[in-house]
PyMOL Python script that loads the backbone (N, CA, C, O; Angstrom):
from pymol import cmd

cmd.read_pdbstr("""\
ATOM      1  N   MET A   1      -0.997   3.310  43.629  1.00  0.00           N
ATOM      2  CA  MET A   1      -1.052   3.104  42.232  1.00  0.00           C
ATOM      3  C   MET A   1      -2.413   2.349  42.676  1.00  0.00           C
ATOM      4  O   MET A   1      -2.701   1.322  43.291  1.00  0.00           O
ATOM      5  N   ASN A   2      -3.470   3.992  41.682  1.00  0.00           N
ATOM      6  CA  ASN A   2      -4.714   3.844  41.338  1.00  0.00           C
ATOM      7  C   ASN A   2      -5.112   2.829  39.831  1.00  0.00           C
ATOM      8  O   ASN A   2      -4.793   2.824  38.642  1.00  0.00           O
ATOM      9  N   THR A   3      -5.896   2.124  40.657  1.00  0.00           N
ATOM     10  CA  THR A   3      -6.533   1.130  39.161  1.00  0.00           C
ATOM     11  C   THR A   3      -7.928   1.906  38.772  1.00  0.00           C
ATOM     12  O   THR A   3      -8.765   2.246  39.609  1.00  0.00           O
ATOM     13  N   ALA A   4      -8.052   2.168  37.091  1.00  0.00           N
ATOM     14  CA  ALA A   4      -9.020   3.195  37.023  1.00  0.00           C
ATOM     15  C   ALA A   4     -10.211   1.752  36.874  1.00  0.00           C
ATOM     16  O   ALA A   4      -9.870   0.621  36.526  1.00  0.00           O
ATOM     17  N   LYS A   5     -11.629   2.180  37.239  1.00  0.00           N
ATOM     18  CA  LYS A   5     -13.075   0.933  36.904  1.00  0.00           C
ATOM     19  C   LYS A   5     -13.179   0.952  35.339  1.00  0.00           C
ATOM     20  O   LYS A   5     -13.807   1.925  34.921  1.00  0.00           O
ATOM     21  N   VAL A   6     -12.768   0.210  34.513  1.00  0.00           N
ATOM     22  CA  VAL A   6     -13.523  -0.044  33.247  1.00  0.00           C
ATOM     23  C   VAL A   6     -14.808  -0.810  33.447  1.00  0.00           C
ATOM     24  O   VAL A   6     -14.885  -1.990  33.788  1.00  0.00           O
ATOM     25  N   SER A   7     -16.411   0.512  33.035  1.00  0.00           N
ATOM     26  CA  SER A   7     -17.421  -0.482  33.095  1.00  0.00           C
ATOM     27  C   SER A   7     -17.866  -1.001  31.547  1.00  0.00           C
ATOM     28  O   SER A   7     -17.310  -0.449  30.597  1.00  0.00           O
ATOM     29  N   GLN A   8     -18.636  -1.815  31.348  1.00  0.00           N
ATOM     30  CA  GLN A   8     -18.619  -2.928  29.602  1.00  0.00           C
ATOM     31  C   GLN A   8     -19.756  -1.827  29.181  1.00  0.00           C
ATOM     32  O   GLN A   8     -20.820  -1.540  29.728  1.00  0.00           O
ATOM     33  N   LEU A   9     -18.972  -1.196  27.714  1.00  0.00           N
ATOM     34  CA  LEU A   9     -19.767  -0.292  27.321  1.00  0.00           C
ATOM     35  C   LEU A   9     -21.154  -1.031  26.606  1.00  0.00           C
ATOM     36  O   LEU A   9     -22.085  -0.293  26.284  1.00  0.00           O
ATOM     37  N   TYR A  10     -21.265  -2.707  26.342  1.00  0.00           N
ATOM     38  CA  TYR A  10     -22.842  -3.180  26.204  1.00  0.00           C
ATOM     39  C   TYR A  10     -23.083  -4.685  26.936  1.00  0.00           C
ATOM     40  O   TYR A  10     -22.214  -5.523  27.178  1.00  0.00           O
ATOM     41  N   SER A  11     -23.826  -4.728  27.078  1.00  0.00           N
ATOM     42  CA  SER A  11     -24.810  -5.639  28.077  1.00  0.00           C
ATOM     43  C   SER A  11     -23.734  -7.248  27.264  1.00  0.00           C
ATOM     44  O   SER A  11     -22.835  -7.261  26.422  1.00  0.00           O
ATOM     45  N   ASP A  12     -24.320  -8.209  27.932  1.00  0.00           N
ATOM     46  CA  ASP A  12     -23.600  -9.439  27.360  1.00  0.00           C
ATOM     47  C   ASP A  12     -24.082  -9.892  26.630  1.00  0.00           C
ATOM     48  O   ASP A  12     -23.458 -10.786  26.059  1.00  0.00           O
ATOM     49  N   GLU A  13     -25.674  -9.546  26.101  1.00  0.00           N
ATOM     50  CA  GLU A  13     -27.287 -10.452  25.392  1.00  0.00           C
ATOM     51  C   GLU A  13     -26.578  -9.317  24.231  1.00  0.00           C
ATOM     52  O   GLU A  13     -26.130 -10.000  23.310  1.00  0.00           O
ATOM     53  N   PHE A  14     -26.371  -8.078  24.013  1.00  0.00           N
ATOM     54  CA  PHE A  14     -26.202  -7.526  23.335  1.00  0.00           C
ATOM     55  C   PHE A  14     -24.732  -7.779  22.467  1.00  0.00           C
ATOM     56  O   PHE A  14     -24.713  -7.633  21.245  1.00  0.00           O
ATOM     57  N   HIS A  15     -23.761  -8.094  23.083  1.00  0.00           N
ATOM     58  CA  HIS A  15     -22.438  -8.515  22.687  1.00  0.00           C
ATOM     59  C   HIS A  15     -22.535 -10.053  21.918  1.00  0.00           C
ATOM     60  O   HIS A  15     -21.820 -10.136  20.919  1.00  0.00           O
ATOM     61  N   ALA A  16     -23.084 -10.893  22.154  1.00  0.00           N
ATOM     62  CA  ALA A  16     -24.186 -12.252  21.482  1.00  0.00           C
ATOM     63  C   ALA A  16     -24.211 -11.978  19.885  1.00  0.00           C
ATOM     64  O   ALA A  16     -23.692 -12.394  18.850  1.00  0.00           O
ATOM     65  N   ILE A  17     -25.588 -10.554  20.559  1.00  0.00           N
ATOM     66  CA  ILE A  17     -26.123 -10.545  19.016  1.00  0.00           C
ATOM     67  C   ILE A  17     -25.278 -10.350  17.939  1.00  0.00           C
ATOM     68  O   ILE A  17     -25.143 -11.061  16.943  1.00  0.00           O
ATOM     69  N   ASN A  18     -24.437  -8.790  18.385  1.00  0.00           N
ATOM     70  CA  ASN A  18     -23.594  -8.251  17.947  1.00  0.00           C
ATOM     71  C   ASN A  18     -22.587  -9.464  17.087  1.00  0.00           C
ATOM     72  O   ASN A  18     -22.580  -9.552  15.859  1.00  0.00           O
ATOM     73  N   THR A  19     -22.134  -9.953  17.597  1.00  0.00           N
ATOM     74  CA  THR A  19     -21.255 -10.816  17.709  1.00  0.00           C
ATOM     75  C   THR A  19     -21.869 -12.273  16.033  1.00  0.00           C
ATOM     76  O   THR A  19     -21.385 -12.358  14.904  1.00  0.00           O
ATOM     77  N   TRP A  20     -23.038 -13.114  16.682  1.00  0.00           N
ATOM     78  CA  TRP A  20     -24.094 -13.170  15.476  1.00  0.00           C
ATOM     79  C   TRP A  20     -24.324 -12.944  14.163  1.00  0.00           C
ATOM     80  O   TRP A  20     -24.262 -13.669  13.170  1.00  0.00           O
ATOM     81  N   PHE A  21     -24.717 -11.327  14.411  1.00  0.00           N
ATOM     82  CA  PHE A  21     -24.232 -11.039  12.913  1.00  0.00           C
ATOM     83  C   PHE A  21     -22.837 -10.820  12.444  1.00  0.00           C
ATOM     84  O   PHE A  21     -22.468 -11.529  11.508  1.00  0.00           O
ATOM     85  N   HIS A  22     -22.090 -10.046  12.885  1.00  0.00           N
ATOM     86  CA  HIS A  22     -21.256  -9.948  12.280  1.00  0.00           C
ATOM     87  C   HIS A  22     -20.210 -11.404  12.044  1.00  0.00           C
ATOM     88  O   HIS A  22     -19.040 -11.153  11.753  1.00  0.00           O
ATOM     89  N   ASP A  23     -20.622 -12.927  12.167  1.00  0.00           N
ATOM     90  CA  ASP A  23     -20.535 -13.460  11.604  1.00  0.00           C
ATOM     91  C   ASP A  23     -20.853 -14.637  10.929  1.00  0.00           C
ATOM     92  O   ASP A  23     -20.303 -15.728  10.777  1.00  0.00           O
ATOM     93  N   THR A  24     -22.523 -13.799  10.344  1.00  0.00           N
ATOM     94  CA  THR A  24     -22.991 -14.823   9.588  1.00  0.00           C
ATOM     95  C   THR A  24     -23.025 -14.035   8.600  1.00  0.00           C
ATOM     96  O   THR A  24     -22.790 -12.898   9.010  1.00  0.00           O
ATOM     97  N   ARG A  25     -23.173 -14.052   7.663  1.00  0.00           N
ATOM     98  CA  ARG A  25     -23.008 -13.583   6.150  1.00  0.00           C
ATOM     99  C   ARG A  25     -24.157 -14.321   5.400  1.00  0.00           C
ATOM    100  O   ARG A  25     -24.477 -15.489   5.177  1.00  0.00           O
ATOM    101  N   PRO A  26     -24.729 -12.784   5.054  1.00  0.00           N
ATOM    102  CA  PRO A  26     -26.443 -13.057   3.903  1.00  0.00           C
ATOM    103  C   PRO A  26     -25.756 -13.584   2.618  1.00  0.00           C
ATOM    104  O   PRO A  26     -24.580 -13.396   2.310  1.00  0.00           O
ATOM    105  N   PRO A  27     -26.805 -14.364   1.830  1.00  0.00           N
ATOM    106  CA  PRO A  27     -28.378 -14.343   2.637  1.00  0.00           C
ATOM    107  C   PRO A  27     -28.337 -14.656   3.334  1.00  0.00           C
ATOM    108  O   PRO A  27     -27.511 -15.429   3.819  1.00  0.00           O
ATOM    109  N   TYR A  28     -29.772 -13.920   3.979  1.00  0.00           N
ATOM    110  CA  TYR A  28     -29.851 -14.844   4.982  1.00  0.00           C
ATOM    111  C   TYR A  28     -30.936 -15.686   5.010  1.00  0.00           C
ATOM    112  O   TYR A  28     -31.994 -15.424   4.439  1.00  0.00           O
ATOM    113  N   CYS A  29     -30.654 -17.047   5.873  1.00  0.00           N
ATOM    114  CA  CYS A  29     -31.642 -18.157   5.176  1.00  0.00           C
ATOM    115  C   CYS A  29     -32.380 -18.624   6.194  1.00  0.00           C
ATOM    116  O   CYS A  29     -32.118 -18.214   7.325  1.00  0.00           O
ATOM    117  N   PHE A  30     -33.366 -19.498   6.008  1.00  0.00           N
ATOM    118  CA  PHE A  30     -34.225 -19.506   7.545  1.00  0.00           C
ATOM    119  C   PHE A  30     -34.001 -19.756   8.711  1.00  0.00           C
ATOM    120  O   PHE A  30     -34.603 -19.514   9.757  1.00  0.00           O
ATOM    121  N   ASN A  31     -32.634 -20.514   8.342  1.00  0.00           N
ATOM    122  CA  ASN A  31     -31.613 -21.247   9.751  1.00  0.00           C
ATOM    123  C   ASN A  31     -31.368 -19.697  10.614  1.00  0.00           C
ATOM    124  O   ASN A  31     -31.907 -19.309  11.650  1.00  0.00           O
ATOM    125  N   ASP A  32     -30.503 -19.124   9.876  1.00  0.00           N
ATOM    126  CA  ASP A  32     -30.452 -17.828   9.616  1.00  0.00           C
ATOM    127  C   ASP A  32     -30.881 -16.813  10.893  1.00  0.00           C
ATOM    128  O   ASP A  32     -30.275 -16.416  11.889  1.00  0.00           O
ATOM    129  N   ILE A  33     -32.087 -16.621  10.415  1.00  0.00           N
ATOM    130  CA  ILE A  33     -33.231 -15.799  10.582  1.00  0.00           C
ATOM    131  C   ILE A  33     -33.340 -16.623  12.256  1.00  0.00           C
ATOM    132  O   ILE A  33     -32.883 -16.181  13.310  1.00  0.00           O
ATOM    133  N   PHE A  34     -34.315 -18.303  11.976  1.00  0.00           N
ATOM    134  CA  PHE A  34     -34.146 -18.947  13.488  1.00  0.00           C
ATOM    135  C   PHE A  34     -33.611 -18.538  14.649  1.00  0.00           C
ATOM    136  O   PHE A  34     -34.188 -18.328  15.716  1.00  0.00           O
ATOM    137  N   VAL A  35     -31.927 -18.391  14.248  1.00  0.00           N
ATOM    138  CA  VAL A  35     -30.927 -18.515  15.557  1.00  0.00           C
ATOM    139  C   VAL A  35     -31.231 -17.131  15.368  1.00  0.00           C
ATOM    140  O   VAL A  35     -32.171 -17.107  16.163  1.00  0.00           O
ATOM    141  N   PHE A  36     -31.167 -15.871  14.904  1.00  0.00           N
ATOM    142  CA  PHE A  36     -31.325 -14.661  15.140  1.00  0.00           C
ATOM    143  C   PHE A  36     -32.524 -14.680  16.450  1.00  0.00           C
ATOM    144  O   PHE A  36     -32.534 -14.419  17.653  1.00  0.00           O
ATOM    145  N   ASN A  37     -33.395 -15.107  15.514  1.00  0.00           N
ATOM    146  CA  ASN A  37     -34.891 -15.189  16.993  1.00  0.00           C
ATOM    147  C   ASN A  37     -34.603 -15.058  18.123  1.00  0.00           C
ATOM    148  O   ASN A  37     -34.868 -14.135  18.893  1.00  0.00           O
ATOM    149  N   ALA A  38     -33.661 -16.607  18.385  1.00  0.00           N
ATOM    150  CA  ALA A  38     -33.699 -16.901  19.416  1.00  0.00           C
ATOM    151  C   ALA A  38     -33.118 -16.315  20.516  1.00  0.00           C
ATOM    152  O   ALA A  38     -33.461 -16.294  21.698  1.00  0.00           O
ATOM    153  N   LEU A  39     -31.714 -15.607  19.636  1.00  0.00           N
ATOM    154  CA  LEU A  39     -30.942 -14.787  20.357  1.00  0.00           C
ATOM    155  C   LEU A  39     -31.646 -13.373  21.298  1.00  0.00           C
ATOM    156  O   LEU A  39     -31.228 -12.824  22.317  1.00  0.00           O
ATOM    157  N   TYR A  40     -32.703 -13.138  20.564  1.00  0.00           N
ATOM    158  CA  TYR A  40     -33.068 -11.939  20.164  1.00  0.00           C
ATOM    159  C   TYR A  40     -34.356 -11.615  21.162  1.00  0.00           C
ATOM    160  O   TYR A  40     -34.535 -10.550  21.755  1.00  0.00           O
ATOM    161  N   ARG A  41     -35.390 -13.038  21.214  1.00  0.00           N
ATOM    162  CA  ARG A  41     -35.989 -12.741  22.627  1.00  0.00           C
ATOM    163  C   ARG A  41     -35.477 -13.070  23.242  1.00  0.00           C
ATOM    164  O   ARG A  41     -35.702 -12.548  24.334  1.00  0.00           O
ATOM    165  N   ARG A  42     -34.519 -14.001  23.259  1.00  0.00           N
ATOM    166  CA  ARG A  42     -33.685 -14.137  24.727  1.00  0.00           C
ATOM    167  C   ARG A  42     -33.098 -12.667  25.265  1.00  0.00           C
ATOM    168  O   ARG A  42     -33.323 -12.355  26.435  1.00  0.00           O
ATOM    169  N   ALA A  43     -32.542 -12.008  24.626  1.00  0.00           N
ATOM    170  CA  ALA A  43     -31.380 -10.775  24.833  1.00  0.00           C
ATOM    171  C   ALA A  43     -32.448  -9.573  25.196  1.00  0.00           C
ATOM    172  O   ALA A  43     -32.094  -8.572  25.819  1.00  0.00           O
ATOM    173  N   TYR A  44     -34.021  -9.823  24.658  1.00  0.00           N
ATOM    174  CA  TYR A  44     -34.744  -8.769  24.526  1.00  0.00           C
ATOM    175  C   TYR A  44     -35.192  -7.816  25.544  1.00  0.00           C
ATOM    176  O   TYR A  44     -35.255  -6.598  25.382  1.00  0.00           O
ATOM    177  N   PRO A  45     -35.537  -8.543  26.740  1.00  0.00           N
ATOM    178  CA  PRO A  45     -35.816  -7.946  27.969  1.00  0.00           C
ATOM    179  C   PRO A  45     -34.257  -7.211  28.476  1.00  0.00           C
ATOM    180  O   PRO A  45     -34.406  -6.246  29.226  1.00  0.00           O
ATOM    181  N   ALA A  46     -32.993  -7.533  28.180  1.00  0.00           N
ATOM    182  CA  ALA A  46     -32.427  -7.417  29.069  1.00  0.00           C
ATOM    183  C   ALA A  46     -31.687  -5.643  28.349  1.00  0.00           C
ATOM    184  O   ALA A  46     -31.133  -4.818  29.075  1.00  0.00           O
ATOM    185  N   LEU A  47     -31.814  -5.539  27.438  1.00  0.00           N
ATOM    186  CA  LEU A  47     -30.987  -4.638  26.401  1.00  0.00           C
ATOM    187  C   LEU A  47     -31.608  -3.367  26.392  1.00  0.00           C
ATOM    188  O   LEU A  47     -32.768  -3.078  26.100  1.00  0.00           O
ATOM    189  N   ASN A  48     -30.408  -2.452  26.856  1.00  0.00           N
ATOM    190  CA  ASN A  48     -31.118  -1.299  26.406  1.00  0.00           C
ATOM    191  C   ASN A  48     -31.689  -0.385  25.748  1.00  0.00           C
ATOM    192  O   ASN A  48     -32.379  -0.977  24.918  1.00  0.00           O
ATOM    193  N   ARG A  49     -31.822   0.786  25.613  1.00  0.00           N
ATOM    194  CA  ARG A  49     -32.375   1.213  24.175  1.00  0.00           C
ATOM    195  C   ARG A  49     -31.871   1.864  23.628  1.00  0.00           C
ATOM    196  O   ARG A  49     -32.536   2.684  22.994  1.00  0.00           O
ATOM    197  N   GLU A  50     -30.444   1.899  23.539  1.00  0.00           N
ATOM    198  CA  GLU A  50     -29.580   2.123  22.329  1.00  0.00           C
ATOM    199  C   GLU A  50     -29.313   0.585  21.451  1.00  0.00           C
ATOM    200  O   GLU A  50     -29.203   0.443  20.233  1.00  0.00           O
ATOM    201  N   GLU A  51     -29.246  -0.650  22.715  1.00  0.00           N
ATOM    202  CA  GLU A  51     -29.126  -1.850  22.103  1.00  0.00           C
ATOM    203  C   GLU A  51     -29.978  -1.834  21.287  1.00  0.00           C
ATOM    204  O   GLU A  51     -29.768  -1.710  20.081  1.00  0.00           O
ATOM    205  N   LYS A  52     -31.077  -1.957  21.817  1.00  0.00           N
ATOM    206  CA  LYS A  52     -32.903  -2.053  21.094  1.00  0.00           C
ATOM    207  C   LYS A  52     -32.648  -1.458  19.509  1.00  0.00           C
ATOM    208  O   LYS A  52     -33.167  -1.837  18.459  1.00  0.00           O
ATOM    209  N   ARG A  53     -31.964  -0.721  19.675  1.00  0.00           N
ATOM    210  CA  ARG A  53     -31.969   0.589  18.569  1.00  0.00           C
ATOM    211  C   ARG A  53     -30.925   0.362  17.868  1.00  0.00           C
ATOM    212  O   ARG A  53     -30.816   0.852  16.744  1.00  0.00           O
ATOM    213  N   ARG A  54     -29.732  -0.622  18.550  1.00  0.00           N
ATOM    214  CA  ARG A  54     -28.712  -1.224  17.587  1.00  0.00           C
ATOM    215  C   ARG A  54     -29.462  -2.427  16.564  1.00  0.00           C
ATOM    216  O   ARG A  54     -29.577  -2.584  15.348  1.00  0.00           O
ATOM    217  N   VAL A  55     -29.812  -3.032  17.576  1.00  0.00           N
ATOM    218  CA  VAL A  55     -30.642  -4.405  16.854  1.00  0.00           C
ATOM    219  C   VAL A  55     -31.366  -4.579  16.131  1.00  0.00           C
ATOM    220  O   VAL A  55     -31.852  -5.672  15.838  1.00  0.00           O
ATOM    221  N   GLU A  56     -31.644  -3.394  15.608  1.00  0.00           N
ATOM    222  CA  GLU A  56     -33.088  -2.828  15.234  1.00  0.00           C
ATOM    223  C   GLU A  56     -32.629  -2.490  13.444  1.00  0.00           C
ATOM    224  O   GLU A  56     -33.296  -2.655  12.423  1.00  0.00           O
ATOM    225  N   GLU A  57     -31.587  -2.102  13.589  1.00  0.00           N
ATOM    226  CA  GLU A  57     -30.495  -1.634  12.359  1.00  0.00           C
ATOM    227  C   GLU A  57     -29.638  -2.829  11.832  1.00  0.00           C
ATOM    228  O   GLU A  57     -28.934  -2.903  10.825  1.00  0.00           O
ATOM    229  N   PHE A  58     -29.899  -3.713  12.782  1.00  0.00           N
ATOM    230  CA  PHE A  58     -29.383  -5.077  12.542  1.00  0.00           C
ATOM    231  C   PHE A  58     -30.404  -6.373  11.730  1.00  0.00           C
ATOM    232  O   PHE A  58     -30.174  -7.523  11.357  1.00  0.00           O
ATOM    233  N   VAL A  59     -31.384  -5.637  11.714  1.00  0.00           N
ATOM    234  CA  VAL A  59     -32.930  -6.460  11.487  1.00  0.00           C
ATOM    235  C   VAL A  59     -33.278  -5.586  10.326  1.00  0.00           C
ATOM    236  O   VAL A  59     -33.655  -6.337   9.427  1.00  0.00           O
ATOM    237  N   ASP A  60     -33.323  -4.344   9.938  1.00  0.00           N
ATOM    238  CA  ASP A  60     -33.039  -3.933   8.306  1.00  0.00           C
ATOM    239  C   ASP A  60     -32.486  -4.473   7.819  1.00  0.00           C
ATOM    240  O   ASP A  60     -32.927  -5.261   6.981  1.00  0.00           O
ATOM    241  N   ILE A  61     -30.947  -4.304   8.148  1.00  0.00           N
ATOM    242  CA  ILE A  61     -30.312  -4.981   6.915  1.00  0.00           C
ATOM    243  C   ILE A  61     -30.439  -6.422   6.621  1.00  0.00           C
ATOM    244  O   ILE A  61     -30.008  -6.880   5.563  1.00  0.00           O
ATOM    245  N   MET A  62     -31.148  -7.325   7.724  1.00  0.00           N
ATOM    246  CA  MET A  62     -30.833  -8.635   7.646  1.00  0.00           C
ATOM    247  C   MET A  62     -32.629  -9.182   6.259  1.00  0.00           C
ATOM    248  O   MET A  62     -32.893 -10.054   5.432  1.00  0.00           O
ATOM    249  N   ILE A  63     -33.200  -8.131   6.782  1.00  0.00           N
ATOM    250  CA  ILE A  63     -34.596  -7.618   5.739  1.00  0.00           C
ATOM    251  C   ILE A  63     -33.919  -7.621   4.335  1.00  0.00           C
ATOM    252  O   ILE A  63     -34.166  -8.601   3.633  1.00  0.00           O
ATOM    253  N   GLU A  64     -32.998  -6.537   3.767  1.00  0.00           N
ATOM    254  CA  GLU A  64     -32.746  -6.013   2.569  1.00  0.00           C
ATOM    255  C   GLU A  64     -32.028  -7.028   2.287  1.00  0.00           C
ATOM    256  O   GLU A  64     -31.351  -6.594   1.355  1.00  0.00           O
ATOM    257  N   GLN A  65     -31.580  -8.537   2.529  1.00  0.00           N
ATOM    258  CA  GLN A  65     -30.206  -9.251   2.099  1.00  0.00           C
ATOM    259  C   GLN A  65     -31.001 -10.651   2.809  1.00  0.00           C
ATOM    260  O   GLN A  65     -30.319 -11.484   3.405  1.00  0.00           O
ATOM    261  N   VAL A  66     -32.920 -10.852   2.642  1.00  0.00           N
ATOM    262  CA  VAL A  66     -32.689 -11.671   3.017  1.00  0.00           C
ATOM    263  C   VAL A  66     -33.040 -13.291   1.860  1.00  0.00           C
ATOM    264  O   VAL A  66     -33.964 -13.020   1.093  1.00  0.00           O
ATOM    265  N   GLU A  67     -32.721 -14.167   1.733  1.00  0.00           N
ATOM    266  CA  GLU A  67     -32.897 -14.953   1.090  1.00  0.00           C
ATOM    267  C   GLU A  67     -33.581 -15.057  -0.236  1.00  0.00           C
ATOM    268  O   GLU A  67     -33.105 -15.044  -1.371  1.00  0.00           O
ATOM    269  N   TYR A  68     -35.234 -15.201   0.326  1.00  0.00           N
ATOM    270  CA  TYR A  68     -36.557 -15.054  -0.024  1.00  0.00           C
ATOM    271  C   TYR A  68     -36.684 -13.883   0.115  1.00  0.00           C
ATOM    272  O   TYR A  68     -35.833 -13.385   0.851  1.00  0.00           O
ATOM    273  N   PRO A  69     -37.597 -13.039  -0.401  1.00  0.00           N
ATOM    274  CA  PRO A  69     -38.432 -11.689   0.210  1.00  0.00           C
ATOM    275  C   PRO A  69     -39.178 -12.716   1.405  1.00  0.00           C
ATOM    276  O   PRO A  69     -38.905 -12.309   2.535  1.00  0.00           O
ATOM    277  N   LYS A  70     -39.874 -13.697   1.404  1.00  0.00           N
ATOM    278  CA  LYS A  70     -41.176 -13.706   2.079  1.00  0.00           C
ATOM    279  C   LYS A  70     -40.492 -14.555   3.666  1.00  0.00           C
ATOM    280  O   LYS A  70     -41.204 -14.874   4.618  1.00  0.00           O
ATOM    281  N   LEU A  71     -39.215 -14.739   3.594  1.00  0.00           N
ATOM    282  CA  LEU A  71     -39.206 -14.775   4.861  1.00  0.00           C
ATOM    283  C   LEU A  71     -38.377 -13.520   5.799  1.00  0.00           C
ATOM    284  O   LEU A  71     -37.917 -13.628   6.935  1.00  0.00           O
ATOM    285  N   ALA A  72     -38.373 -12.277   4.856  1.00  0.00           N
ATOM    286  CA  ALA A  72     -38.442 -11.112   5.915  1.00  0.00           C
ATOM    287  C   ALA A  72     -39.118 -11.319   7.500  1.00  0.00           C
ATOM    288  O   ALA A  72     -38.527 -11.459   8.571  1.00  0.00           O
ATOM    289  N   THR A  73     -40.519 -11.282   7.219  1.00  0.00           N
ATOM    290  CA  THR A  73     -41.749 -11.320   8.105  1.00  0.00           C
ATOM    291  C   THR A  73     -41.311 -12.470   8.880  1.00  0.00           C
ATOM    292  O   THR A  73     -42.030 -12.507   9.878  1.00  0.00           O
ATOM    293  N   GLN A  74     -40.621 -13.257   8.893  1.00  0.00           N
ATOM    294  CA  GLN A  74     -40.593 -14.600  10.430  1.00  0.00           C
ATOM    295  C   GLN A  74     -39.335 -13.521  10.649  1.00  0.00           C
ATOM    296  O   GLN A  74     -39.421 -13.479  11.876  1.00  0.00           O
ATOM    297  N   ILE A  75     -38.409 -12.767  10.390  1.00  0.00           N
ATOM    298  CA  ILE A  75     -37.421 -12.213  11.367  1.00  0.00           C
ATOM    299  C   ILE A  75     -38.879 -11.019  12.856  1.00  0.00           C
ATOM    300  O   ILE A  75     -39.849 -10.264  12.934  1.00  0.00           O
ATOM    301  N   PHE A  76     -37.553 -12.003  13.812  1.00  0.00           N
ATOM    302  CA  PHE A  76     -38.698 -11.292  15.474  1.00  0.00           C
ATOM    303  C   PHE A  76     -38.597  -9.749  15.684  1.00  0.00           C
ATOM    304  O   PHE A  76     -37.550  -9.187  16.004  1.00  0.00           O
ATOM    305  N   GLY A  77     -39.713  -9.161  15.484  1.00  0.00           N
ATOM    306  CA  GLY A  77     -39.889  -7.857  15.502  1.00  0.00           C
ATOM    307  C   GLY A  77     -40.345  -7.560  14.262  1.00  0.00           C
ATOM    308  O   GLY A  77     -40.482  -6.337  14.246  1.00  0.00           O
ATOM    309  N   VAL A  78     -40.614  -7.957  13.350  1.00  0.00           N
ATOM    310  CA  VAL A  78     -41.076  -7.117  12.136  1.00  0.00           C
ATOM    311  C   VAL A  78     -42.964  -7.879  11.734  1.00  0.00           C
ATOM    312  O   VAL A  78     -43.297  -9.042  11.505  1.00  0.00           O
ATOM    313  N   VAL A  79     -43.747  -6.678  11.803  1.00  0.00           N
ATOM    314  CA  VAL A  79     -44.681  -7.170  11.340  1.00  0.00           C
ATOM    315  C   VAL A  79     -45.257  -7.319  10.802  1.00  0.00           C
ATOM    316  O   VAL A  79     -46.112  -8.173  11.035  1.00  0.00           O
TER     317      VAL A  79
END
""", "prot")
cmd.dss("prot")
cmd.show_as("cartoon", "prot")
cmd.util.cbc("prot")
cmd.orient("prot")
């Protein structure tokens, strides 16, 4: 019997961010941003280009749905 090897589509680091994003509901408050930043900073070096692109989409959504507009500048990666 042949057994197929299944490769992981996304890294564990991306999976952690993805899970957090889908479990956290807007509006995003300071604590949400704090947790997201910690996850993203830790994961960033290990993410591939596609994963970084997808996380940037999460960031864009977060910017649009922060509790207070000034909080958007506190999200990791936002200039």
